[in-house]
Residue, then its C-alpha position, 0 to 999 in steps of 0.5 A: x856697831x862696834x867690832x867687839x866680840x860679845x862673848x870674849x870681849x876681843x876687839x881690834x888691835x893696831x900694829x904696823x904694815x912692814x914693807x920690804x924696805x922695812x918702812x912702817x905704816x899703821x894698820x888695824x888687826x880686826x877681829x874675825x866677827x860673825x853674826x850667829x843665831x844661837x838657841x837658848x833652851x832656858x829662854x826657849x828662844x833664839x838670840x843673835x850674837x856678834x861673836x869671834x871665831x874664838x867665841x864660837x869655840x868657847x860656846x861649843x866647849x862650855x855651852x851657850x848658857x855658861x858662856x853667856x853667864x861668864x860674859x855677864x849676861x843675865x838669863x831669866 
């Protein structure tokens, strides 16, 4: 699976490693992804999401239903 947060849409970025002599080599900045299980009361079931640390904070702030709705998921 790709390294993309399912709530915020964050994905890996790129940049440079810079040594002491200022020599630059390419590197990748990965997202802090966690696979978490969330309970959705509307579905009366648990779902697994691959979310970043920022996505977990978003879910804690808004609630799982509002966060999923903002991310474009349909809850029936």
